[in-house]
C-alpha positions in Angstrom: -5.2 51.8 20.3 -4.5 48.5 18.4 -2.1 47.6 21.2 -4.9 48.0 23.9 -7.3 45.9 21.8 -4.8 43.1 21.4 -4.0 43.1 25.1 -7.7 43.0 26.0 -8.6 40.3 23.5 -7.5 37.4 25.8 -9.7 38.8 28.6 -12.7 39.1 26.4 -12.2 35.6 24.9 -11.8 34.1 28.4 -15.4 34.9 29.1 -16.5 32.9 26.0 -16.9 29.2 26.4 -16.4 27.0 23.2 -16.9 23.7 25.0 -19.3 21.1 23.7 -21.1 18.8 26.1 -19.5 15.4 26.3 -21.2 12.8 24.1 -20.7 9.3 25.4 -20.5 6.4 23.0 -23.3 3.8 23.3 -22.6 0.2 22.5 -25.3 -2.2 21.3 -25.2 -6.0 21.6 -26.0 -7.9 18.4 -28.3 -10.7 19.7 -30.5 -12.7 17.3 -32.0 -15.7 19.0 -34.2 -18.5 17.6 -37.7 -18.4 19.2 -37.5 -22.1 20.2 -34.7 -24.6 21.1 -35.1 -28.0 19.4 -33.3 -31.0 20.7 -31.0 -32.8 18.2 -31.8 -36.2 16.9 -29.6 -39.1 17.9 -26.5 -39.3 15.7 -26.9 -35.8 14.3 -23.7 -34.4 12.7 -21.3 -31.9 14.4 -21.0 -28.5 12.7 -17.9 -26.3 12.9 -18.6 -22.6 12.4 -15.4 -20.9 11.3 -14.8 -17.2 11.9 -17.0 -15.1 9.5 -15.0 -12.5 7.5 -16.0 -8.9 7.4 -16.7 -7.6 3.8 -15.1 -4.3 2.7 -16.0 -1.5 5.1 -17.8 -3.8 7.6 -14.9 -4.2 10.0 -15.9 -1.1 12.0 -18.1 -1.2 15.0 -20.1 2.0 14.3 -23.7 1.7 13.1 -23.7 2.2 9.3 -26.3 4.0 7.2 -26.6 3.9 3.4 -27.1 7.5 2.2 -29.3 8.6 -0.7 -26.1 9.3 -2.8 -24.9 5.7 -2.3 -22.2 6.5 0.3 -22.0 4.9 3.7 -22.0 7.0 6.9 -20.6 5.4 10.0 -21.8 6.7 13.3 -19.0 7.4 15.8 -21.1 7.5 19.0 -23.5 4.6 18.3 -21.7 1.3 17.8 -21.9 -2.5 18.1 -20.4 -4.0 21.3 -18.3 -6.2 19.1 -17.2 -6.0 15.5 -20.3 -6.9 13.4 -18.8 -10.0 11.8 -18.0 -11.5 15.2 -21.5 -10.7 16.4 -23.0 -12.4 13.4 -20.7 -15.4 13.8 -21.9 -15.8 17.4 -25.5 -15.4 16.3 -25.1 -18.1 13.6 -23.6 -20.5 16.1 -26.3 -19.9 18.7 -29.1 -20.1 16.1 -27.9 -23.4 14.6 -27.2 -24.9 18.0 -30.9 -24.2 18.9 -32.2 -25.6 15.5 -31.8 -29.3 16.5 -30.0 -30.0 13.2 -26.7 -30.7 14.9 -25.5 -32.7 18.0 -23.0 -29.9 18.6 -22.1 -26.5 17.0 -18.5 -25.7 17.7 -16.0 -22.9 17.1 -12.5 -23.1 15.6 -10.0 -24.5 18.1 -12.4 -27.2 19.4 -10.9 -30.7 19.7 -14.2 -32.2 18.6 -14.1 -33.6 15.1 -16.6 -31.9 12.8 -18.7 -33.5 10.1 -19.5 -30.2 8.4 -17.8 -26.8 8.3 -19.6 -23.5 7.8 -17.6 -20.5 6.7 -18.7 -17.2 5.3 -18.6 -13.4 4.9 -20.7 -10.6 6.2 -21.3 -8.5 3.0 -23.9 -6.0 4.2 -25.2 -4.6 7.4 -26.7 -1.1 7.4 -29.9 0.9 7.6 -31.4 2.7 4.6 -33.3 5.8 5.9 -34.8 6.6 2.5 -36.8 3.4 2.5 -36.9 3.1 6.4 -35.4 -0.4 6.2 -32.4 -2.3 7.6 -30.4 -4.6 5.3 -28.2 -7.7 6.2 -26.4 -9.9 3.7 -24.2 -12.9 4.4 -22.5 -15.3 2.0 -22.2 -18.9 3.4 -20.4 -22.0 2.3 -20.9 -25.4 4.0 -18.4 -28.2 3.4 -18.8 -31.9 4.2 -15.6 -33.3 5.6 -15.5 -37.0 5.0 -11.8 -37.8 4.3 -10.3 -38.2 1.8 -13.1 -36.2 0.0 -14.3 -32.7 0.9 -17.4 -31.6 -1.0 -19.5 -28.4 -1.0 -22.9 -29.0 0.5 -24.2 -25.4 0.2 -22.9 -22.2 -1.2 -25.2 -19.2 -1.3 -25.8 -15.5 -0.4 -28.6 -14.8 2.0 -30.1 -11.3 2.3 -33.0 -9.9 4.2 -34.5 -6.5 5.0 -36.6 -5.4 8.0 -38.7 -2.3 8.5 -37.5 0.5 10.8 -40.0 2.0 13.2 -38.1 5.3 13.2 -34.7 6.8 12.8 -33.1 6.5 16.2 -30.1 4.3 17.0 -32.3 1.9 19.0 -34.7 1.5 16.1 -31.8 0.9 13.7 -30.4 -1.8 16.0 -33.8 -3.4 16.4 -34.3 -3.5 12.6 -30.8 -4.8 11.8 -31.3 -7.5 14.5 -34.7 -8.5 12.9 -33.0 -8.6 9.4 -30.2 -10.8 10.8 -32.8 -13.1 12.4 -34.5 -13.4 8.9 -31.1 -14.3 7.3 -30.5 -16.9 10.0 -33.9 -18.5 9.4 -33.1 -18.7 5.7 -29.7 -20.3 6.5 -31.5 -22.9 8.7 -34.1 -23.6 6.0 -31.4 -24.1 3.4 -29.5 -26.5 5.7 -32.7 -28.5 6.5 -33.2 -29.2 2.7 
């Protein structure tokens, strides 16, 4: 009897399907643009934006959520199109180029000689479902390069929160992008003063 059951088991199991539907990953661009493009004044300095570092745990592309217990959950199927620090670096460069503060905003590797150097670290970028907010934090240092002296012009941590309309990935991305735009507006204001 046991032998018949063991022989019949593969036939019975063949009728069961344990397959899950395929879930495709979605990639979201990180785009925060200044509302208006201002023209630089004549003789404005050149700004070099060096690569922004990713803080601990922020080198992954998956959207991150700060849980009620203080842990971070990273979504596997919803992710940024590029690593977040690279996306923020590109947003910083584009925002400051549109600010009119600089005659040029360049990246590392450019042959143009820079008057100022901006470097920094992305230290926070996640949503907080308990408060329905997105959080972005970036540490920035700006150096004036006038040989033989290099001096610190600005060193500060910028943070911003933005409300989330809901809990979907699209709403998380929109809120994080809005929080990043608020951080970039703070950076611009600090550089203007």
